[in-house]
N, C-alpha and C positions, 0 to 999 in steps of 0.2 A: 127902303126895303118894302116889297109888296105886302099888302095886308095879310096875305096867307100864302103859304107855299105847300107843295106836296112833299110828303116824306115817303119815298118809295122803299120797298123792302130791300133788305141787304144788310151786310155788316159795315158799319160806318168807319172803316179803316182801309188803307191801301199802303203797300210797301213796294219800294224800288231798290235797285242796286246802282249806286252812282257810278258813272263812267269817267268822272273827272272833267267832263266838258259841259254836260247838261246843267242848266240852272233852274228851269221851270218844271214843276211837277204838279200834275192835276190831281184833284180828288173828286170822285164821281158820286158824291152824296152831299146833301144840303147842310149848311151850317147857318145858324141864326145870326151870329155875330163873329167877327174875326177871332175873338178870344175863345170861341167854342172849338177851335181847331188847335190840336197839340202837334208839334213838330219835333221829331227825334232824328238825330244822326247817330247811328249805332244805338247805344243804350243811354245816350245823353240827350235830355230834353233841351231844345233850343228856345230862347226867348227873344233873341235879336238876330240880325243878319239876314232877315227875309221879310217879305211882304205877302199878305193874303189878299186875294181878290175873289169875288163871287159870293160873298156872304149874303144870305137871303135868297139865293137862287136854287130852284129845285134841282137843276142839273149839276150843282156843285161849282167848283172854282179851281184856283191854282195857287201854288206857293212859288214865289220867285225869290231865289237866293241871291244875295249880293255877289258871292263867289261860288263857283261850282263846288259841290262837296267832293272830297278826295275819292279817287277811283276805288271801287270795292267797298265803299261805306254803305251800309243799309240806310235807306231813307224811309221813315214811317210817318204817315199822316193819319190822324184819327180824330174823330169828333168826341169831345168830352164835355158833358153838361153837368152842372151841379144838380143833384137830386133835391129839388126844393120847389115850393109854390109861393110866388110873390104877389099874386093877384087874389082879389076877394070879390065875389058877387054879392051885392046888397039885396036884402029882402024887399021884394016888390019894386026893385030898381030896374034900370034898363039892362038888357041882355044882348049886346051887339054880337052879330055873327062873327065879326073879325076877332073879337076877344075869345069866343069859343074856339074858333079855328086855331088861334095861336096856342090856346091851352092844350088842345088835342094834339097839335103838332109837337109841342114840347113833351107831352106824355109819351107819344109814339117814339120820339127820338130817344127819350130816356129808357124806354123798354128795349129798343134796339141796342142801346149802350149796354144794358144789363145782359141781354142775350149774347152780345159779342164777348163780354167778360166771361160768361159761362163757357163759351167755346174754348177759352184759353185755360180752363180749369180742369183738374183731375175730377172726374165725376163718374157715376154709374152709367152704364149704357141704358138705353130705353127699355131693353128686354131683360136686364139683370134683376135678380131678386135682391132688393136692398138689404145690406147688412147694417151693422151699427155704423153711424157716421160720427160718433163721439170719440174724440181723441183721449188718450190716457191723461190723468191729472198732470198738472205742471211738474210736480215734484217727481212724478214717475218718468215723464218724458224728457226731463232736463238732461242735456248732454247725450241723448240717445238718438237712434235712427227710427224713422217711421217704417213699420213693416206690417204684414198682414198674417193672421193666423190661418189655420186650415179651413175656417169658416168664412174667411175674407174680411174679418173685422180688424180694424187698426189696432196695432200694439206697438210698444216701444222695445227696441232691440239695442244692445250695445253697439257702439260704432265700430266700423272695420278698422283693424290695425293697419294703417297705411304703410308703415315701415315693414310689417310682416308681408304685405302683398307685394311690395317692391323689392324685397330682399329675400335671400335664401340662406338657410343654415342647415348644413348636413347633420344628421344624427351622429352622436359620438363625441368623445372627448377631443378637444383641440380643434373642432370645427370653427371656421370663421364665417362671418356674415358677408355675403356677396350680392350684388345687384342681380335681380331675376333676369334682366336682359343679358347680363354677362353669362349667367348660368345656362340660359337657353342657347346661347351661342356655342356652348361646349359641344352640342350635337346638332349639326346642321343636316338638313335633308334636301334631296334634289327637288322636293316639292316646294321648299322655301324659295326656289328660283324659278318656279313656274312649271315644273314637270307635272304631267297629268297622270300617266301610268294607266291609260285605258286601252292600250294596244292599238289605238287609231291615230291619236295626235302624235306628231313628230316631236319627241322630247330631246333630240340631239343637243340643241343650243342650250336648253335649260340645264341638262346634266353637265355639259362642258362649262357653262357659266358657274355652276356650283364648284366644279373642280378648280376653276381659275380663282375662286374667292376664298377657299378654305382648304386646310390640309386633310381633314377627315370629313367624308361625306357619306351619309346613310341613304340607302335605297330602300324605302318602305315597300311592303307587299304591293304588287301591281305588275303590269306588263308595260315596259317602257320601250316604245318603238323608236329606233334610231336609223338615220339615213347616211351617217358618216361615222368615221372612227372617233372614239373617245380616247383622250390621252390622260393617263395617270402619271403625274410628274414626280420629281424627286421627293422622297419622304412622304408622299401622299397615301391616303387610305380610302379605298372605295369598298364599302361593305353593305351587305344586305341582310335579309331575314331568312335566307335559305331558298328553298325551291319556289317560294311564293314571290320572290323578288327577281323578276325576269327582265333581262335586257335582250330585246329581239331585234336582229338586223332586218331591214326591209328586203335585203337580198344577200347573196353570197359574193357580191362584187367588191366588198371592202372588208378590212379587218374590223372586228368589233372594238377591241381594246388594245392600245399600245402602251408598253412600259419602256420608254426610251432612255431611262436614267436609272438611278439606284434607290434602294431602301424604300420602295413602294410596296403596298399590300393591297391585294384584291381578294375578297373572301365573301362567302355566304351568298352567292349569286347563281342564278340559272342563266346561261348564255345560249342563245339560239341563232343558228346560221352563221354567216360570216365566212370570208375567205380563210382567215385564221381567227379563231375565237379570241385568243390572246397571243400577242407577238411581243417578245422581249428582244431588244437590240440596243446597242450603244450609240444613240444619235446625239442626245443632249449631254451625255456624260457616260462614264463607265456603268454598264448595266449589271450591277452587282447587288447582292443581298436583298433582292426582291423576294416577296413571299406570295405564293398562290395557294389558297387552301379552301376547302369546303365548297368547291365549284361543281356544278353539273352543266355539261356542255352537250348540246344536241344539234345534229345536222350541220356541222361545219365542213368545210373542205379539209382543214387541218385544225385539230383541237388546240394544241399548245405548240407554238413555233418559237424555238430558241435560235436566234440568228447572230452569227459572229459579225455580220454587217461589213462595213468598209474601213473602219479605223482601228488598227491594232491597239491604240492607246485607250480605246473605249470598248473593252471586251465584254463578253457575256459570261461572267464568272459567278460562282458561289450563290446561285439562286436556289430557293427552296420551294418544293411543290409537295403538297400532302393532301390526301383525301379528295381526289378529283376523279370524276367520272366523265369520260368522253364517249358519247353514244352516237353511232351511225356517222362516223367521219367518211367522206368520200375518197380521201387520199391517205392521210396518216392521222393516227391519234395523237402521237407526240413525235415531233421532228426536230432534231438538232442539225443545223446546217449552217452555211455561210454564203451570203448573197454577194459579197464583195471581197476586198482584200484584207479584211479584218482577221483577228485571231479566231480559232475555232472555239465554240462554246465549251468551256472546261469547268470541272469541279462543281457541277450542278447536282443537286440532290433531289431524287424523286422517291416518295414514300406513299404507298397505298394509292397508286394511280391505276385506274382500270379503264380499258378500252373495249367497248362492246360494239360489234357491228349490227347485232340483232337482225341477222339475215339480210341486211341491206348491202348493196354492192360496195366494195372497197377496193380501190385500185392499188393501194400501197400496203403499209404495214401498221400494226398496232403501235410499235415503237420503232423508230428509225434513227439511229445515231449515224447519220451520214458523215458529219464532220464533228470531231470532238476528241480532244486529247487530255490526258491527265485527269483521270479520276472522276468521270461522270458516273454516278452510282444510282442504281434502281433497286429499291428494297420493297418486298411484299407487293409487287405490282402484278398486273394480270392483263392478258389479252385474250378475248374470246371472239374469233373472227369467222366470217363466212368463207366458203371454199375459194373465193376469187382473190383472196389476199395473197401477197407475195411472201410474207412471213409474219409470225406473231411478234418476233423481236428480231430486228436486223441490225448488225454492226457493220458499218460501211468501211470503205477502203482507207479513209484518212482518219483512223481512230486509234487510240492508244489507251491502255489501262482503263477500260470500261468494266465496271463491277455490276454483276447481275446476281442478286441475292433473293432467294425464296420467290422465284418467278413462277407463275401459273400460266400455262399456254394451252389453248383449246381451240380446235376447229374440227368440223365434221369431215373435211377433205384432207388431202395430202399436203397441207400447208406446213412448211418447216416450223418447228417450235422456236428454235433460235438459228439464225443464219449468220455465219461469219464470213464476210467478203474477203477476197484476196487483198492483202495490204493491211488488214486489221491485225494489231499485235497486242499481246498481253491482256487479252480479255479474260476475266475471271468469272466463272459461273458456279454458284454454290446453291445446292438444293433447287433443282429444276424439276417441277412437276409437269411433265409433257403429256398432254392429253390429246394433242392433234395426231392424226394418222400419219403425218409426215415425219421426217427424221427428227429425233430429239435435238441433235446439234448437226446442222448442215454445214460442214466445215470446208470452206474454200480458202482458208488462211494458211494452209499447210501445217496445221497443228500448233499455231502460235497462240495458244490459249491454255488456261488451266480450268479443269472441271472437277468438282467434288460433289458426289451424290447428284450428278447432273444428267443421268440417263444416257451416257455415251461410253461404249458403243451399245450397251443394253439400257433401255429406258429405266429411269427412276431407281437405279441400283448401282451402288459402288461395290463391285464384286471383290476387289482386292486392291490395297494400296501398298506399295513398296517404298520404304523410306531408307535411303542410303545413309543419311546423316540427319540427326535431329538434335537441335540445341534448344534446351528449355531453360529459361532463366529462373523460373519459379514454378515447381510442380506442387499443386495443392490438392489435398484430399478432403472430402466432406467427412467430418467426424461427429459422432453422437455419443453422449455419455449416458449410460444406463445404470440405474441403481434402484430397483424396485423395493419399496418398503415391505419388509417381511419376506422378501424373496418371492419365488413363484416362477411361472412360465411367461416368457417375453417372446412374442412373435416378431421376428425381424422383417421389416418391410423393404430392406435393401435400398432405402433412400440415401444412405450414407455408405461410404467406402470402408470406414473404420469405426468399430464400436468399442469404446472403453467401458468396461463393465465392472461394477462392484457388487460382490456377494456379502457385503458386511453385515446386512441385517437378516440374512437367511439364504438357504440354498436357491440357486438360480438356474433355470433351464432356458437357454437361448434356442429358439426353434426356427431353423431356416425354412423358407418356403420350399415346396416340392421342387426338385431339380428341373422337371420339365417346364415349370413356370418361371424359371430363372436362368434360362440358357444364356451363357456368356457373362454372367455376373461373377465378379470376384469380390470377396469380403474378408476383412481381417477382424478378429476378435482378440482383445487383450485384456487380461485381468489386472485390476488396479488395487485390490485390497489384499490384506494379509490375514484374513479371518480363516476359521476352520471350516466354513461352509463350502459346500460343493458348488462348482460352476461347470456346467456341461453344455455341449452344443449338440443338438439333435436336428432331425429333419421332419417336417410335417408330412406324415404319411409315408415316410421312407426310412431306410436303415440309418442314414446319417452320413457324415463325411467318411470316405473310405469304407463305407458299409457298416459303421458302428457309431456309438456315442463317443464324442471327444470330450475329455475332461481337462480343465485348466486348474491344476491343484495349487500352484504357488503364485504369489504376487509377481506380476510382470510376465507370466506365461502368456504366450500368444499362439494363434494358429491362423493361417491364411488358406482360404478354400475357394475353389472355382467350380461352377456348374457347366457341364457340357450338354445339358438337357437330359442326359440319361442318369446322371448321379452327381453328387457333390464329392470333390476330390481335394485332399489336403496337398497343398503345394509348398507350404513352408510352415515352420514352427520352431520355437527355441529349444524343445526337447521332446522328440517324438519317441514313443507314443505318449509319454506323460512324465511328470515329475514324481515327487514323493507324496504319499498319503499316510496319515496317522490314524490308527484304529485302536480303541481302548475299551471295547465292550466284550465281556466274556461270552463264550459259546461259539457258535458257528459263524465264520466270516468268509464270504465268497467274493474275492476281488474281481473288479471288472476289467482289469488289465489296461486301464487307461493311464496308469502310472508305472514308472519303471521300478520304483522302490516303495515297499509297504513297511512302515514302522508299526509294529504291533506290540501293545502293552497288555500283559496278562495280570496286571496288578490287582484287578478286581475279580479274577478267576481265570481258569484255563481257557485258552482260545484255540479253536481248530480252524486253520486257514485251508479252505478247499479250493484248489485250482480247477478251472473248467476242463472238460475233456480235451486232450491234446489236438484232436481233429476239429474242434470248434473253429468257426470262421475267424473269430477275433483272437484265437489263441495261436494259430499257425504262424510260426516265425517270430513269436514274441519272446522276449527275455524279461524275466521278472526276478526281483530280489525281495525276500522276506527276512526282516531282522527283528529280533526281540529287543524291545526298547524300555523294559522296566527292570527293577532290582528284586522282584519277588521270586519265590521259588516255584510259582505256577508255570507250567510249560506252555509253549506255543508249538502246535503240531501242524506240519504242512502235509496235506493229502491231495489226492486227485479225485474229482468226481467220477464215480463208477468203480472206485477201489484203488488201493495201493497209494503211490505217491511218486515223487521224482525218483528216477531210477528204480521204479516199480515198488517202492517201499515208503511208508510214512517217515518224515524227518521231524525229529523232536529238537526244539531249540530250548535249552534249559537255562543257560547262563545269559547274563546281561550282555548284549552286544553280539550274541551268536547269530549267524545268518546263513542263508542258503540262496544261491542264484541258480535258476533253472531256465531252460529254453525248450519250447515245443517245436518239434520238426513235423508235426502232424500225426505222427504215430505214437509218440510218447513224450513225457517231460523228462529232460535229461539235466543232471546237475553239472553246472559249469564251474562252480566254486562254492566253498563252504568255510565258515568261520565258526570254530567250536566255542 
């Protein structure tokens, strides 16, 4: 070895990655002896199986392995010196330059070694304000993790629960522990398969890869540009976060989404462009029980296309669509058709589907059932189209039993609200609100439809219906029980058809609404109690049924009344004008003629029964009987207001059971019968 070597700057370590062929590895730093070089394969230090050359050379040397290290194995060569001093310079002794050089070389190499070790340590940066570098006491840090507080000082923290990090337990009784990996797999996203969602990158392959790999795929908020059709297969679900989850076609040259089989769901997405935004057809299997919901579709040629396709054994049946908006379609918003020899789309359900052209040109219809038999139904749907449309809703020639319920049609031009083509049969239209200037129902079918409140021939009005035979299996009335505590006035809101009323705890007045506010209403009131309290029926601000107050005196008495807008009229009752009324107070008693029989007791003193003038509105044509109902000697005298009595003279009833029956002809009260 030379008497002195240079120790150049640098870290005395070098690392390689074995390729399985190379055996010689160089080290570009000096070592003083072979033993100063440490050799590692991976994390294992080697002591045999190699030879070192170049010790004592400034340029370094090489390590030659007997066998090439295995491919991919890290090879580490580093200089490692013991930090010690073995030489001693004597007082006034010789001081050879070679000895000094060797000492300085050793010191320099040791300093490089320390500096290299420091580079591998966690340490403060050169510009950092040093915090405490003292670890917590052993008893404090035992079994803990090293952490740092808000000032950057080292502290001890409890270790992480590895099981808690790697498993998931849902809150609630009965929950079981599951691996986190399995839990995360419950909800897969198109981004898990590389979709970007920036509106620029083509995400077609990523989304289709996701659909190929899982049954339920989430589309997070973003704009996902596609250049080819996506296929949602049997039983799969593709769902987004609503308007912010956009699948945008690069052009209108292809359909955006195909559902070629059954039991699939597409929901919560905004779909832009496409020849058809969504096409349902039986290619891979029967296209049945698919669900489309909460979709917003913009600028397609056709929004939703239901295709009977080519195979009658793979029909397009029983699919459900709800809460879908189709905006600015260039041909049709919803189209039921057949492109081959398959069956027509049948028994599909559409609810709250809206087609808006928003003044954009449209060459077809909002809804076009071109092909479709057996109960395709449209409920609470709407079409608001520009003047270029063919019809808001069109029922084609090869259709049967199409149901249109609560449909709203609007256009600024003469667009037909509903058009029935020749050949369409058994179309049912119920509650059509036709706001287009065109015909409410443009009928080319020869009348082969049924319309109720559907604006034909006069818009939005069913003027009259004639029923030749009506069979009702069960006719039910809304019934309400009324029993005000302590009696009082009860205003009837006519929310029910029949009111069962108890006056058990006090006199009750049932007040009908004014006749002009209840035109066409019919109501029945029936008494349910047997108390002595009065139960009367009056009118708010009006004279009452048949122009007077109606009283129900006995249990089970009833009256049925109807309003024609001008007044309330009694049309039925169990005893008109009334039943019996019992009176037992002495003095003057003026009967209201709401009863046919008045039983009067004079037990507590004489009673005068004064009938109203014979010409009074509520007296004309009435027949009334007054009967003495007590055993006392006090008389009951029947008179007439204004003087006299029946047959122009007062009638005195002195004996128990004596009675008089009188009738008013408008000019006077006339006795029809008398019991002495």
